[in-house]
N, C-alpha and C positions, 0 to 999 in steps of 0.2 A: 504494499500500500504506500503510495507516494504522498508524503505529508503536504506537498505543495499543491496537490490536486484537490484536497478536501478543505472545505471552509472550517475555520475555528469554531464557528457557531452554526448549527444547522439552520437552513432557511426556515423562517417562521411565517406562516400565513394565519393571522388571527381569526379570520372569518367573522370578524365582529361588525358592529354597526358604525360605519364611518360618519353617519349623520350626527352622532353625539359630539365628535370632535368639531365638526362644522358649526353646530349649535353653540357650543361653549366658546369657540373662537369668535363667532359672530356676536354673541352677547357681550363678551369682554370688549370687543372693538366698539360696539355701540355705546356701552357704558363709559369707556374712557374717552371716546371721540366726542360724542354728543353731550354726555354727562359732565365730564371734567373740562375738556377743551372748549366747549361752547357755552354750556349753561353756567358753570362756576366762573369761567373767565368773564363772561358778559356781566353776570351779577356782581362780581368783585369790582368791575369798573363802574357800573351803574350806581352801586351803593357807596362809592368813594366820595368823600367831601371835596370841596373846591380845592383844597391843598393836597389832596390825595392821602393815602395811608399806606403803611408798610406792614406786610405780613412776612415774618421771618426776614429773608433778604430780598423779597420781591416788592416792588413799588407799584401800586395801583393808583392811577390818576382818574379823573372823571371822564376822560376821553380815551378811545382806543388808539394806542400807538402802533408802530409797525410790528412789534413782537406780538401784540394782542391780535392784530389782524391775521398774522401768519398762523398763530395758534388756532384762531377761529377757522381759517381755511383748512388747516390740517385736520382739525376735529371734524369738520363737515365731511371731508373726504374719508376719514377713518370710519365714521358712522355709516356712510354709504357703502363702504367696502364690507362692513359688518352685515348690512342688510343683504348684500349680494351673497355672502356666505350662508346666511339663513335661507335664501332662495335655493342655493345649491343643495343644502341639507334637505329641503323639502322634496327635491326631485331625485335625490340619491336613493339607491335601493336599500330597503330595510334589512337589518341583520340582528342577531342577538347581541346583547351587551356582554362583552367578554373582557375580563381584565388581562393585561399583558402577561404572557407567560402561562396562561391557563391551558391545560390539555383538553382538547375537544374530542 
């Protein structure tokens, strides 16, 4: 038996439900994109007084600056990508929920 011909780990086909991964990834992207980068970002700027306020090392003024606009755009894109992943999960074939490494 030639050692170079055999893989160190045998191939693993989980035969699991790929939709679960798409749903988790889509939900996380929506929560981070729309929840954090859009809603929290805009609320922090809208609620800022005329002189602005500082949270930790971040300064929030009453108007959106270039970084806030970039964060807003990235958050919108990330949320849309999360919705696309959820749509892919809806159309993916169903399978059983299997933990990695489980023998079927």
